[in-house]
DOLUM-269341 format. One record per atom (N, C-alpha, C): residue in three letters; chain; atom name; x, y, z. Coordinates in pm, 1 decimal. Example, Ala and Ser with C-alpha at 12.3 -4.5 7.8 and 13.67 -1.06 7.14 Angstrom:
% residues 2
Ala,A,N,1319.0,-569.0,780.0
Ala,A,CA,1230.0,-450.0,780.0
Ala,A,C,1320.0,-330.0,780.0
Ser,A,N,1285.0,-225.0,708.0
Ser,A,CA,1367.0,-106.0,714.0
Ser,A,C,1290.0,3.0,787.0
This chain:
% residues 141
Unk,A,N,1314.1,6150.8,12656.3
Unk,A,CA,1350.3,6284.2,12620.6
Unk,A,C,1468.5,6331.2,12541.8
Unk,A,N,1497.3,6389.1,12439.7
Unk,A,CA,1604.7,6415.8,12363.7
Unk,A,C,1688.0,6473.1,12415.4
Unk,A,N,1850.8,6430.0,12413.0
Unk,A,CA,1957.9,6508.3,12444.7
Unk,A,C,1997.8,6618.3,12379.7
Unk,A,N,2074.4,6731.4,12422.8
Unk,A,CA,2057.1,6854.7,12353.7
Unk,A,C,2217.0,6890.7,12400.3
Unk,A,N,2318.4,6952.3,12317.4
Unk,A,CA,2411.2,7018.4,12317.9
Unk,A,C,2403.0,7153.2,12312.2
Unk,A,N,2413.4,7239.0,12416.1
Unk,A,CA,2411.5,7403.9,12421.1
Unk,A,C,2516.8,7496.7,12387.0
Unk,A,N,2519.3,7580.4,12278.8
Unk,A,CA,2637.2,7665.3,12295.0
Unk,A,C,2626.3,7797.7,12307.5
Unk,A,N,2722.5,7846.6,12378.0
Unk,A,CA,2727.6,8039.3,12411.6
Unk,A,C,2855.0,8059.8,12317.8
Unk,A,N,2873.7,8085.3,12187.9
Unk,A,CA,2966.3,8143.5,12100.9
Unk,A,C,3010.6,8295.8,12108.4
Unk,A,N,3127.9,8278.4,12144.6
Unk,A,CA,3235.9,8421.1,12157.5
Unk,A,C,3339.4,8437.9,12068.1
Unk,A,N,3409.0,8563.5,12077.8
Unk,A,CA,3505.2,8541.4,11938.2
Unk,A,C,3607.7,8481.7,12003.5
Unk,A,N,3649.9,8428.3,12114.3
Unk,A,CA,3747.2,8347.9,12149.2
Unk,A,C,3697.1,8228.5,12242.3
Unk,A,N,3599.3,8188.2,12295.8
Unk,A,CA,3545.1,8084.3,12374.6
Unk,A,C,3416.9,8053.1,12304.3
Unk,A,N,3399.7,7946.8,12362.8
Unk,A,CA,3276.2,7846.2,12289.5
Unk,A,C,3192.0,7803.8,12462.5
Unk,A,N,3150.7,7866.2,12513.1
Unk,A,CA,3088.2,7764.9,12645.3
Unk,A,C,3004.0,7670.5,12580.2
Unk,A,N,3016.4,7538.9,12645.6
Unk,A,CA,2921.8,7401.0,12616.0
Unk,A,C,2832.5,7343.8,12718.6
Unk,A,N,2764.1,7286.0,12684.7
Unk,A,CA,2664.5,7272.9,12800.5
Unk,A,C,2592.4,7150.9,12732.8
Unk,A,N,2570.2,7049.4,12782.1
Unk,A,CA,2505.5,6935.9,12736.8
Unk,A,C,2343.6,6889.0,12861.5
Unk,A,N,2276.1,6788.5,12801.5
Unk,A,CA,2178.6,6785.1,12892.9
Unk,A,C,2160.7,6631.8,12910.0
Unk,A,N,2080.0,6580.8,12997.9
Unk,A,CA,2077.0,6418.3,13000.3
Unk,A,C,1912.2,6380.9,12945.6
Unk,A,N,1904.0,6273.9,12934.2
Unk,A,CA,1770.5,6254.0,12889.3
Unk,A,C,1634.3,6273.8,13009.9
Unk,A,N,1676.8,6314.2,13114.6
Unk,A,CA,1567.1,6375.9,13193.2
Unk,A,C,1582.3,6525.9,13188.5
Unk,A,N,1649.5,6605.3,13118.2
Unk,A,CA,1625.0,6747.4,13070.2
Unk,A,C,1711.3,6796.5,13159.4
Unk,A,N,1805.9,6768.1,13260.8
Unk,A,CA,1865.9,6801.0,13333.3
Unk,A,C,2038.4,6853.3,13247.7
Unk,A,N,2075.7,7020.2,13273.6
Unk,A,CA,2166.5,7048.6,13197.6
Unk,A,C,2285.7,7072.8,13279.5
Unk,A,N,2379.0,7046.3,13242.4
Unk,A,CA,2537.5,7027.1,13289.2
Unk,A,C,2599.9,7110.6,13167.2
Unk,A,N,2670.1,7184.7,13295.7
Unk,A,CA,2810.4,7254.9,13213.0
Unk,A,C,2925.2,7168.0,13200.4
Unk,A,N,2940.0,7165.4,13083.4
Unk,A,CA,3112.8,7086.1,13032.1
Unk,A,C,3213.9,7138.7,13042.5
Unk,A,N,3222.6,7271.7,12954.9
Unk,A,CA,3337.3,7306.1,12988.2
Unk,A,C,3336.6,7474.5,12904.1
Unk,A,N,3429.1,7531.9,12869.8
Unk,A,CA,3463.7,7653.9,12817.7
Unk,A,C,3595.5,7649.2,12742.6
Unk,A,N,3556.7,7649.5,12587.5
Unk,A,CA,3668.9,7591.0,12489.0
Unk,A,C,3703.3,7739.7,12439.1
Unk,A,N,3833.5,7746.1,12446.4
Unk,A,CA,3905.1,7872.5,12390.6
Unk,A,C,3936.2,7828.1,12275.7
Unk,A,N,3946.0,7952.7,12194.4
Unk,A,CA,4041.0,7921.6,12057.0
Unk,A,C,4059.1,8068.2,11993.0
Unk,A,N,4144.8,8058.6,11920.0
Unk,A,CA,4225.4,8167.9,11891.1
Unk,A,C,4126.7,8310.2,11843.5
Unk,A,N,4115.1,8384.7,11831.0
Unk,A,CA,4006.8,8515.9,11770.7
Unk,A,C,3959.5,8476.4,11670.8
Unk,A,N,3833.7,8460.4,11660.8
Unk,A,CA,3783.9,8436.9,11535.6
Unk,A,C,3788.4,8304.2,11470.8
Unk,A,N,3882.0,8234.4,11527.1
Unk,A,CA,3912.2,8086.5,11433.7
Unk,A,C,3807.6,8002.2,11505.2
Unk,A,N,3678.7,8044.9,11421.2
Unk,A,CA,3555.5,7977.0,11426.3
Unk,A,C,3574.5,7773.4,11367.5
Unk,A,N,3672.4,7770.3,11310.8
Unk,A,CA,3683.6,7641.5,11254.1
Unk,A,C,3714.8,7547.2,11366.3
Unk,A,N,3822.4,7603.5,11431.9
Unk,A,CA,3834.5,7501.1,11550.3
Unk,A,C,3736.4,7494.5,11646.3
Unk,A,N,3613.3,7616.7,11694.6
Unk,A,CA,3531.2,7589.9,11744.5
Unk,A,C,3401.6,7471.5,11680.1
Unk,A,N,3419.7,7490.5,11616.6
Unk,A,CA,3362.8,7387.2,11476.4
Unk,A,C,3397.1,7245.1,11505.5
Unk,A,N,3528.9,7202.9,11518.0
Unk,A,CA,3586.7,7089.2,11511.5
Unk,A,C,3533.9,7032.4,11640.5
Unk,A,N,3545.9,7151.9,11770.6
Unk,A,CA,3545.8,7072.3,11914.6
Unk,A,C,3386.8,7047.4,11869.1
Unk,A,N,3304.6,7100.0,11850.1
Unk,A,CA,3145.2,7078.4,11814.4
Unk,A,C,3158.6,6933.9,11772.5
Unk,A,N,3214.7,6906.2,11638.7
Unk,A,CA,3178.7,6762.8,11573.0
Unk,A,C,3249.4,6675.7,11679.6
Unk,A,N,3346.0,6682.0,11725.3
Unk,A,CA,3407.9,6594.5,11810.4
Unk,A,C,3332.8,6559.1,11908.3
Unk,A,N,3271.9,6671.5,11985.2
Unk,A,CA,3174.5,6613.8,12084.6
Unk,A,C,3039.1,6546.7,12034.3
Unk,A,N,3000.0,6587.7,11944.5
Unk,A,CA,2876.8,6536.6,11844.3
Unk,A,C,2952.7,6337.1,11853.9
Unk,A,N,3048.4,6360.9,11794.7
Unk,A,CA,3088.1,6219.9,11735.8
Unk,A,C,3117.8,6137.8,11898.2
Unk,A,N,3124.0,6198.6,11993.0
Unk,A,CA,3194.1,6106.4,12131.2
Unk,A,C,3060.4,6105.7,12204.0
Unk,A,N,2967.8,6197.0,12220.2
Unk,A,CA,2837.1,6154.8,12254.5
Unk,A,C,2696.8,6102.3,12179.4
Unk,A,N,2734.1,6122.7,12019.5
Unk,A,CA,2624.0,6071.8,11986.1
Unk,A,C,2454.1,6178.6,11941.2
Unk,A,N,2508.9,6287.1,12041.7
Unk,A,CA,2413.1,6384.2,12018.9
Unk,A,C,2419.8,6499.9,11920.3
Unk,A,N,2282.4,6495.7,11807.9
Unk,A,CA,2282.1,6560.6,11716.4
Unk,A,C,2188.8,6671.9,11723.8
Unk,A,N,2115.9,6734.6,11855.4
Unk,A,CA,2043.8,6817.4,11878.6
Unk,A,C,2106.2,6943.5,11931.8
Unk,A,N,2167.3,7050.7,11887.2
Unk,A,CA,2248.9,7148.6,11898.5
Unk,A,C,2154.9,7283.2,11930.4
Unk,A,N,2176.5,7320.3,12031.4
Unk,A,CA,2143.2,7466.5,12036.2
Unk,A,C,2232.5,7577.1,12034.9
Unk,A,N,2224.8,7693.4,11992.3
Unk,A,CA,2319.2,7815.1,11961.8
Unk,A,C,2250.9,7916.4,12030.1
Unk,A,N,2323.0,8007.4,12098.5
Unk,A,CA,2267.3,8138.9,12167.9
Unk,A,C,2269.1,8195.2,12047.1
Unk,A,N,2142.6,8298.1,12043.1
Unk,A,CA,2175.9,8399.7,11939.0
Unk,A,C,2160.0,8546.9,12015.7
Unk,A,N,2266.7,8617.1,12010.9
Unk,A,CA,2295.3,8729.4,12086.2
Unk,A,C,2222.7,8894.2,12027.7
Unk,A,N,2112.9,8881.3,12037.4
Unk,A,CA,1982.4,8955.6,11956.6
Unk,A,C,2030.1,9078.6,12081.4
Unk,A,N,2011.7,9187.4,12017.6
Unk,A,CA,2041.2,9313.8,12110.0
Unk,A,C,1870.8,9364.8,12182.4
Unk,A,N,1895.8,9440.6,12298.0
Unk,A,CA,1780.5,9446.3,12368.4
Unk,A,C,1655.7,9517.7,12291.4
Unk,A,N,1662.4,9556.0,12162.4
Unk,A,CA,1587.9,9657.9,12058.7
Unk,A,C,1498.3,9536.0,11977.0
Unk,A,N,1562.7,9404.9,11975.0
Unk,A,CA,1512.0,9297.9,11900.8
Unk,A,C,1603.1,9321.4,11777.1
Unk,A,N,1681.5,9365.7,11712.7
Unk,A,CA,1759.8,9389.6,11621.1
Unk,A,C,1895.5,9251.5,11636.3
Unk,A,N,1934.6,9242.6,11519.8
Unk,A,CA,2036.2,9152.6,11519.7
Unk,A,C,2173.0,9248.4,11498.8
Unk,A,N,2279.7,9213.7,11549.4
Unk,A,CA,2415.2,9291.4,11508.7
Unk,A,C,2513.7,9179.3,11482.9
Unk,A,N,2632.3,9204.5,11444.7
Unk,A,CA,2775.2,9158.0,11395.5
Unk,A,C,2778.2,9002.0,11493.5
Unk,A,N,2752.7,9032.2,11633.2
Unk,A,CA,2786.0,8903.6,11682.9
Unk,A,C,2651.6,8774.7,11620.9
Unk,A,N,2513.3,8829.0,11650.2
Unk,A,CA,2423.5,8784.4,11595.3
Unk,A,C,2430.3,8680.1,11442.7
Unk,A,N,2454.2,8772.9,11361.1
Unk,A,CA,2517.5,8697.2,11224.8
Unk,A,C,2651.9,8613.8,11265.9
Unk,A,N,2734.0,8627.5,11355.8
Unk,A,CA,2796.7,8520.8,11358.6
Unk,A,C,2786.1,8415.3,11408.2
Unk,A,N,2653.3,8382.3,11524.1
Unk,A,CA,2591.1,8274.2,11531.8
Unk,A,C,2518.8,8222.5,11437.1
Unk,A,N,2478.2,8260.2,11322.6
Unk,A,CA,2419.9,8218.5,11224.4
Unk,A,C,2495.8,8163.5,11131.1
Unk,A,N,2589.3,8226.2,11100.8
Unk,A,CA,2707.1,8201.6,11002.9
Unk,A,C,2754.8,8066.2,11035.9
Unk,A,N,2786.9,8018.9,11214.6
Unk,A,CA,2836.7,7918.1,11255.1
Unk,A,C,2735.3,7795.0,11256.1
Unk,A,N,2612.8,7824.6,11273.0
Unk,A,CA,2535.9,7723.5,11255.0
Unk,A,C,2516.5,7676.1,11075.6
Unk,A,N,2520.3,7771.9,11014.1
Unk,A,CA,2506.5,7737.2,10859.0
Unk,A,C,2654.3,7658.8,10834.1
Unk,A,N,2759.9,7720.8,10906.0
Unk,A,CA,2903.0,7603.5,10868.0
Unk,A,C,2872.5,7493.2,10934.8
Unk,A,N,2817.5,7452.9,11054.4
Unk,A,CA,2821.5,7323.5,11093.2
Unk,A,C,2720.1,7250.6,11030.1
Unk,A,N,2617.9,7273.4,11008.5
Unk,A,CA,2505.0,7202.9,10874.0
Unk,A,C,2592.6,7185.5,10741.0
Unk,A,N,2665.3,7278.2,10698.9
Unk,A,CA,2726.1,7229.0,10576.3
Unk,A,C,2795.3,7137.5,10610.3
Unk,A,N,2882.9,7126.1,10692.3
Unk,A,CA,2992.0,7007.3,10761.5
Unk,A,C,2930.8,6921.0,10781.8
Unk,A,N,2808.9,6885.3,10848.1
Unk,A,CA,2697.5,6760.1,10881.2
Unk,A,C,2553.4,6789.7,10873.1
Unk,A,N,2552.5,6756.5,10742.4
Unk,A,CA,2371.7,6780.4,10726.6
Unk,A,C,2275.7,6720.2,10820.8
Unk,A,N,2317.0,6641.3,10874.4
Unk,A,CA,2248.8,6547.5,11043.5
Unk,A,C,2224.7,6590.2,11112.7
Unk,A,N,2281.5,6704.9,11129.8
Unk,A,CA,2244.6,6764.6,11284.7
Unk,A,C,2177.4,6842.9,11249.8
Unk,A,N,2075.3,6873.0,11371.7
Unk,A,CA,1969.6,6961.2,11426.7
Unk,A,C,2014.8,7049.3,11506.9
Unk,A,N,2001.1,7169.3,11452.7
Unk,A,CA,2056.8,7309.5,11471.4
Unk,A,C,1937.4,7406.8,11526.1
Unk,A,N,1901.8,7453.8,11618.6
Unk,A,CA,1814.1,7568.8,11658.8
Unk,A,C,1922.4,7669.9,11685.7
Unk,A,N,1824.8,7808.3,11706.0
Unk,A,CA,1932.3,7914.0,11756.7
Unk,A,C,1799.7,7923.2,11849.8
Unk,A,N,1850.7,8031.8,11966.0
Unk,A,CA,1767.7,8035.5,12112.7
Unk,A,C,1833.3,8191.8,12135.4
Unk,A,N,1725.8,8261.0,12158.4
Unk,A,CA,1739.3,8404.4,12189.3
Unk,A,C,1806.9,8391.2,12340.1
Unk,A,N,1927.3,8472.5,12305.0
Unk,A,CA,2031.2,8444.0,12493.4
Unk,A,C,2038.7,8582.7,12544.2
Unk,A,N,1945.4,8699.4,12528.1
Unk,A,CA,1933.6,8833.2,12576.6
Unk,A,C,1964.1,8731.6,12701.2
Unk,A,N,2037.0,8815.2,12821.0
Unk,A,CA,2055.0,8832.8,12952.8
Unk,A,C,2093.5,8751.5,13021.7
Unk,A,N,2141.2,8627.8,12916.8
Unk,A,CA,2168.7,8503.9,12983.5
Unk,A,C,2355.2,8528.9,13049.7
Unk,A,N,2430.3,8625.1,12985.2
Unk,A,CA,2566.6,8676.5,13018.7
Unk,A,C,2549.3,8763.3,13199.7
Unk,A,N,2434.2,8823.6,13128.9
Unk,A,CA,2434.1,8858.8,13298.0
Unk,A,C,2385.9,8789.2,13386.2
Unk,A,N,2267.2,8686.9,13361.5
Unk,A,CA,2208.9,8587.8,13458.1
Unk,A,C,2325.3,8528.1,13499.2
Unk,A,N,2424.1,8466.2,13423.5
Unk,A,CA,2565.9,8389.4,13446.3
Unk,A,C,2663.0,8465.9,13544.7
Unk,A,N,2680.6,8574.6,13536.7
Unk,A,CA,2738.5,8659.5,13662.6
Unk,A,C,2682.6,8646.0,13749.5
Unk,A,N,2577.4,8676.7,13716.6
Unk,A,CA,2468.2,8691.4,13839.6
Unk,A,C,2480.3,8567.0,13965.4
Unk,A,N,2477.5,8441.7,13890.9
Unk,A,CA,2497.8,8324.7,13923.6
Unk,A,C,2660.2,8267.7,14011.8
Unk,A,N,2707.6,8336.4,13930.4
Unk,A,CA,2863.4,8310.9,13981.6
Unk,A,C,2869.6,8354.5,14108.1
Unk,A,N,2832.6,8538.0,14127.5
Unk,A,CA,2838.0,8587.0,14224.7
Unk,A,C,2737.4,8557.0,14337.6
Unk,A,N,2638.0,8500.4,14317.8
Unk,A,CA,2586.4,8409.7,14425.5
Unk,A,C,2653.9,8269.4,14479.8
Unk,A,N,2729.4,8216.6,14383.8
Unk,A,CA,2779.3,8105.5,14440.8
Unk,A,C,2894.5,8140.0,14496.0
Unk,A,N,2953.9,8285.7,14536.3
Unk,A,CA,3066.8,8348.6,14606.4
Unk,A,C,3205.9,8299.3,14493.4
Unk,A,N,3187.3,8295.8,14356.7
Unk,A,CA,3290.8,8251.3,14273.4
Unk,A,C,3375.4,8386.9,14265.1
Unk,A,N,3494.0,8362.8,14289.8
Unk,A,CA,3550.0,8488.6,14244.0
Unk,A,C,3569.7,8568.4,14142.8
Unk,A,N,3604.5,8709.6,14097.4
Unk,A,CA,3569.4,8779.2,13993.2
Unk,A,C,3652.9,8713.6,13893.9
Unk,A,N,3816.5,8712.9,13941.8
Unk,A,CA,3888.7,8658.4,13819.1
Unk,A,C,3846.4,8510.4,13788.8
Unk,A,N,3780.0,8447.7,13858.7
Unk,A,CA,3733.2,8298.2,13794.3
Unk,A,C,3564.9,8307.6,13704.1
Unk,A,N,3555.4,8431.9,13725.3
Unk,A,CA,3436.2,8450.9,13614.2
Unk,A,C,3451.5,8428.9,13489.5
Unk,A,N,3550.4,8502.8,13452.4
Unk,A,CA,3560.8,8472.8,13294.5
Unk,A,C,3590.7,8313.1,13243.7
Unk,A,N,3645.4,8273.5,13343.2
Unk,A,CA,3680.2,8111.8,13319.8
Unk,A,C,3549.1,8052.1,13273.9
Unk,A,N,3455.7,8059.1,13352.6
Unk,A,CA,3332.6,8007.5,13402.5
Unk,A,C,3206.3,8055.9,13322.5
Unk,A,N,3214.8,8198.4,13299.0
Unk,A,CA,3060.0,8245.4,13259.8
Unk,A,C,3018.6,8188.9,13134.0
Unk,A,N,3107.2,8149.7,13039.8
Unk,A,CA,3068.0,8098.0,12884.8
Unk,A,C,2981.3,7960.7,12928.4
Unk,A,N,3048.3,7882.5,13011.5
Unk,A,CA,2987.3,7748.3,13045.1
Unk,A,C,2829.1,7758.4,13088.1
Unk,A,N,2857.1,7879.5,13194.5
Unk,A,CA,2703.5,7914.5,13260.5
Unk,A,C,2626.0,7958.5,13143.6
Unk,A,N,2659.9,8021.4,13113.4
Unk,A,CA,2550.9,8098.6,12982.0
Unk,A,C,2497.2,8012.3,12873.0
Unk,A,N,2619.2,7898.9,12871.1
Unk,A,CA,2563.3,7764.5,12794.3
Unk,A,C,2465.7,7700.4,12853.8
Unk,A,N,2490.0,7690.3,12969.3
Unk,A,CA,2366.8,7584.3,13061.6
Unk,A,C,2237.3,7684.5,13063.5
Unk,A,N,2233.2,7830.3,13086.2
Unk,A,CA,2099.0,7867.1,13068.7
Unk,A,C,2012.1,7913.8,12958.0
Unk,A,N,2102.3,7913.2,12841.0
Unk,A,CA,2050.5,7915.5,12687.0
Unk,A,C,2004.0,7770.8,12685.3
Unk,A,N,2034.5,7661.1,12715.3
Unk,A,CA,1998.7,7505.5,12692.6
Unk,A,C,1866.3,7492.4,12794.7
Unk,A,N,1897.1,7520.9,12903.6
Unk,A,CA,1790.6,7521.1,13013.7
Unk,A,C,1651.0,7602.6,12979.2
Unk,A,N,1650.2,7705.6,12898.5
Unk,A,CA,1573.3,7755.8,12883.4
Unk,A,C,1529.5,7752.5,12727.6
Unk,A,N,1573.4,7679.4,12643.9
Unk,A,CA,1550.3,7588.3,12544.2
Unk,A,C,1441.8,7507.9,12594.9
Unk,A,N,1491.1,7417.3,12669.0
Unk,A,CA,1427.0,7295.0,12695.1
Unk,A,C,1283.5,7330.3,12800.7
Unk,A,N,1306.4,7429.3,12837.3
Unk,A,CA,1200.1,7442.0,12936.1
Unk,A,C,1079.3,7481.7,12818.9
Unk,A,N,1089.6,7570.9,12727.6
Unk,A,CA,1051.8,7639.7,12642.3
Unk,A,C,967.1,7516.2,12563.2
Unk,A,N,1044.5,7417.6,12509.4
Unk,A,CA,1021.3,7324.2,12464.4
Unk,A,C,894.6,7261.6,12497.4
Unk,A,N,933.6,7202.9,12626.0
Unk,A,CA,860.5,7166.3,12729.6
Unk,A,C,732.8,7249.4,12757.2
Unk,A,N,685.0,7358.6,12736.7
Unk,A,CA,567.5,7412.6,12716.3
Unk,A,C,485.3,7426.1,12600.6
Unk,A,N,527.0,7391.8,12501.9
Unk,A,CA,476.5,7369.3,12361.2
Unk,A,C,360.8,7258.1,12380.0
């Protein structure tokens, strides 16, 4: 099975997860960057691609509950386009991420992680959920 990098893009954080050759997803990190300094987030992704050799990327697409796309979705699409301009060899997919942050908070609560630590880990967990959902859906096709 191919390996993937999963991303949950925020305005100051980038949740990062990877998958292994068996399809298991692992939370890697929550990368922090100055507000809307997406070039730093893209550099982190390129560094990760270089160090792991993984060129398959799945980016969460924050679609509104009514199915419309707001400014956050546009930001994710622009992030994808900019990554591809910088490295056209990447294979990037967008994955609907509705409910992943809510689900990530629920997972942290069930793990008895304090609410203070939620902020530090929620984006990484959301990246895991985005990537895991993508891999499961791809396997069902």
